[in-house]
C-alpha positions as CSV (number, residue, x, y, z in Angstrom):
1,M,9.5,5.5,-25.6
2,N,9.6,7.5,-28.5
3,Q,7.6,10.9,-30.1
4,E,5.5,10.0,-33.1
5,I,7.4,11.2,-36.2
6,T,5.1,14.2,-37.0
7,T,4.8,13.4,-41.1
8,Y,3.4,9.7,-40.2
9,S,1.0,11.0,-36.9
10,R,-3.0,11.3,-37.5
11,G,-4.1,12.2,-33.5
12,S,-3.0,11.0,-30.4
13,S,-4.7,8.2,-28.3
14,I,-5.1,8.0,-25.2
15,S,-5.7,4.1,-25.0
16,E,-3.2,3.2,-27.4
17,A,-1.3,1.2,-25.0
18,N,-4.1,-0.7,-23.3
19,Q,-4.1,-4.1,-25.2
20,L,-0.4,-4.0,-24.4
21,L,-0.9,-3.4,-21.0
22,A,-3.1,-6.1,-20.4
23,E,-1.2,-8.7,-21.6
24,R,2.2,-7.9,-20.0
25,L,0.3,-7.6,-16.5
26,A,-1.5,-11.1,-17.4
27,E,2.5,-12.5,-18.4
28,A,3.7,-11.2,-15.1
29,R,0.9,-12.7,-12.9
30,D,0.6,-16.1,-14.5
31,A,4.8,-15.9,-14.2
32,D,4.9,-14.6,-10.3
33,P,1.5,-14.2,-8.7
34,A,2.8,-13.0,-5.8
35,R,4.9,-9.7,-7.0
36,A,2.8,-6.9,-7.4
37,N,2.5,-5.4,-10.5
38,V,2.1,-1.3,-10.3
39,V,1.5,1.3,-13.3
40,Y,2.3,4.4,-13.7
41,Y,0.0,6.3,-16.6
42,L,1.8,9.5,-17.5
43,G,-0.4,11.7,-19.9
44,D,-2.3,14.8,-21.6
45,G,-5.3,12.8,-21.7
46,E,-6.0,14.7,-25.1
47,Q,-8.0,12.6,-27.6
48,T,-7.2,13.7,-31.0
49,S,-7.2,10.4,-33.1
50,G,-11.3,10.8,-33.4
51,D,-11.7,7.1,-32.3
52,E,-13.6,6.7,-29.2
53,P,-10.2,5.7,-26.6
54,E,-10.9,2.2,-25.3
55,S,-11.0,1.2,-21.7
56,F,-8.2,0.1,-18.7
57,A,-11.3,-1.9,-17.1
58,E,-9.9,-5.4,-18.6
59,A,-5.6,-4.2,-17.3
60,A,-7.8,-3.3,-13.6
61,G,-7.6,-6.7,-12.4
62,D,-4.1,-6.8,-12.4
63,V,-2.7,-4.0,-11.4
64,D,-1.9,-3.6,-7.6
65,G,-0.8,0.0,-7.2
66,G,0.3,3.1,-9.1
67,A,-0.6,6.6,-10.0
68,V,-2.1,8.5,-13.5
69,L,0.3,11.6,-13.6
70,G,-1.5,14.1,-15.9
71,Y,0.7,17.1,-17.8
72,G,-0.6,20.1,-19.0
73,T,-2.5,23.1,-18.7
74,A,-6.4,23.9,-19.5
75,D,-4.9,26.6,-21.8
76,G,-1.7,24.1,-23.9
77,G,0.9,24.7,-25.4
78,P,2.4,24.0,-29.4
79,M,4.3,21.1,-30.0
80,K,7.4,21.1,-31.9
81,V,7.7,19.2,-35.2
82,F,9.9,15.5,-34.4
83,D,11.6,14.0,-37.9
84,G,12.8,11.0,-36.4
85,Y,16.2,12.1,-36.2
86,G,16.8,13.9,-32.7
87,D,20.0,16.0,-33.6
88,E,20.7,19.5,-34.6
89,Y,19.8,18.7,-38.1
90,S,15.9,18.4,-37.0
91,S,13.4,21.1,-38.0
92,D,12.7,23.1,-35.2
93,E,9.5,24.2,-36.4
94,Y,6.0,23.7,-34.4
95,I,3.1,21.8,-35.5
96,L,0.2,23.5,-37.7
97,D,-3.2,22.4,-37.5
98,R,-3.8,22.5,-40.9
99,T,-8.0,22.0,-40.0
100,R,-8.0,25.0,-38.9
101,P,-8.3,28.8,-41.6
102,G,-4.7,30.3,-41.8
103,E,-3.3,26.4,-40.2
104,P,-2.3,28.1,-36.9
105,E,0.0,26.2,-34.4
106,A,-1.5,23.2,-33.2
107,I,-2.1,23.9,-28.9
108,S,-1.8,21.1,-26.9
109,R,-3.7,21.0,-23.7
110,I,-4.3,18.4,-20.8
111,D,-8.0,16.8,-20.0
112,E,-8.1,16.2,-16.6
113,D,-11.6,14.3,-16.8
114,A,-9.8,11.8,-19.1
115,L,-7.5,11.3,-17.1
116,R,-9.6,10.9,-14.2
117,T,-11.2,8.4,-16.1
118,V,-8.3,6.2,-17.1
119,A,-7.6,6.4,-13.1
120,E,-10.9,5.1,-12.0
121,Q,-10.6,1.7,-14.7
122,L,-6.8,1.6,-13.4
123,G,-7.8,1.5,-10.0
124,V,-5.5,4.1,-9.0
125,P,-5.2,7.7,-7.6
126,Y,-4.8,10.9,-10.2
127,E,-2.1,13.6,-9.5
128,H,-1.7,16.2,-11.5
129,R,2.1,16.7,-12.4
130,S,3.4,20.4,-13.0
131,A,7.7,21.1,-13.9
132,G,9.4,21.0,-10.7
133,T,7.7,18.9,-8.0
134,S,8.4,15.6,-6.3
135,V,7.3,12.7,-7.0
136,D,7.6,11.2,-3.5
137,S,3.7,11.5,-3.0
138,V,3.2,9.1,-6.0
139,V,6.1,6.4,-5.0
140,A,5.9,6.1,-1.3
141,D,3.9,3.2,-1.1
142,V,6.3,1.6,-3.8
143,R,8.8,2.5,-1.8
144,S,8.2,1.3,1.7
145,G,7.4,-1.9,0.1
146,S,3.5,-1.7,1.4
147,V,2.1,-2.6,-2.2
148,A,1.4,-5.8,-2.9
149,S,-0.5,-8.4,-4.9
150,D,-3.9,-10.4,-4.0
151,A,-2.3,-13.6,-3.1
152,T,0.7,-11.9,-0.6
153,R,-1.8,-9.4,0.9
154,S,-3.5,-12.6,1.8
155,E,-1.1,-14.1,3.5
156,T,0.2,-11.3,5.3
157,V,-2.8,-11.1,6.8
158,T,-2.5,-14.4,7.8
159,D,1.1,-15.0,9.2
160,L,1.6,-11.1,10.7
161,Y,-2.0,-11.2,12.9
162,W,-0.1,-12.6,15.9
163,I,2.6,-8.9,15.7
164,A,-1.1,-6.8,16.6
165,A,-2.2,-9.3,19.5
166,V,1.0,-8.9,21.4
167,P,0.3,-5.4,23.2
168,L,-3.3,-7.0,23.8
169,F,-1.4,-10.5,25.5
170,L,0.7,-8.3,27.5
171,L,-2.2,-5.9,28.8
172,V,-3.9,-8.9,29.9
173,L,-0.9,-10.8,31.5
174,V,-0.3,-7.2,33.8
175,D,-4.0,-7.5,34.9
176,A,-4.0,-11.0,35.5
177,L,-0.8,-10.1,37.7
178,Q,-2.0,-7.4,39.8
179,V,-5.9,-9.3,40.6
180,A,-3.5,-12.1,41.7
181,R,-1.5,-9.8,44.0
182,A,-4.5,-7.9,45.3
183,L,-6.3,-11.4,46.1
184,A,-3.1,-12.6,48.4
185,E,-3.9,-9.0,49.8
186,V,-7.2,-9.5,51.2
187,R,-6.7,-13.3,51.9
188,P,-7.2,-14.4,56.0
189,A,-4.7,-15.7,57.7
190,R,-5.9,-19.1,59.0
191,P,-6.7,-20.0,62.9
192,P,-4.8,-21.9,65.2
193,R,-5.9,-25.8,65.1
194,P,-7.2,-27.1,69.1
195,G,-4.2,-28.3,70.6
196,G,-1.2,-26.7,69.1
197,A,0.8,-23.3,69.7
198,A,-0.3,-20.3,68.9
199,G,0.6,-19.4,65.5
200,S,1.3,-23.3,64.7
201,D,-0.9,-25.2,62.4
202,R,1.1,-28.6,63.2
203,P,-0.9,-31.4,65.2
204,P,0.4,-32.9,68.3
205,R,1.8,-36.5,67.7
206,A,1.3,-39.1,69.9
207,S,5.3,-39.5,70.5
208,D,5.3,-35.8,72.0
209,A,3.0,-36.7,75.4
210,R,5.5,-39.9,75.8
211,R,8.9,-38.3,75.3
212,P,10.7,-37.3,79.0
213,T,10.7,-34.0,80.2
214,T,14.2,-32.5,79.2
215,G,16.5,-32.2,82.3
216,A,14.2,-34.4,84.7
217,R,15.6,-37.5,87.1
218,P,14.1,-39.7,89.2
């Protein structure tokens, strides 16, 4: 990313990268549909080119995550002249607003309404940034790997549903064991059959009647 050379500048457009973004996302989706596309938009939202900004809606279908990060303040600040060299011999002056009487320093101000519109078009959250603050909140999903493409998201839901079912299965199993134990405790004992010894469930056999008594002799 390079700053535009001040001499050739004709104003800024917040949708300058719109068409390029849509093309790159489409190419990425065709190359690997299962890979998530993450887009981060950084800017102040100020449209000074004189043209109406284009919509990012064309790219939204291929965006799976990311954020719009807004920079600047309502009071604004001056911008240094850039001659394309960026070395010690470069100009240290500030850009002048030659459309106003006296040609004062041009002031760049944030336009958060425009940035929120871009965020809505891309389907990502908007967050205002300031110097020294962390970006952890806007990259947390990417770092954790929870951002997924539409294809991967549907496969994940289908393949991993059983993980949520494991605790439910264990609860059902414990309940079933408790019910079985309770039934065993309340089941009555069977009464002895007629002609059998008390507590014995074996019926008498005919061979028992013919067997001689132990110790009896004629």
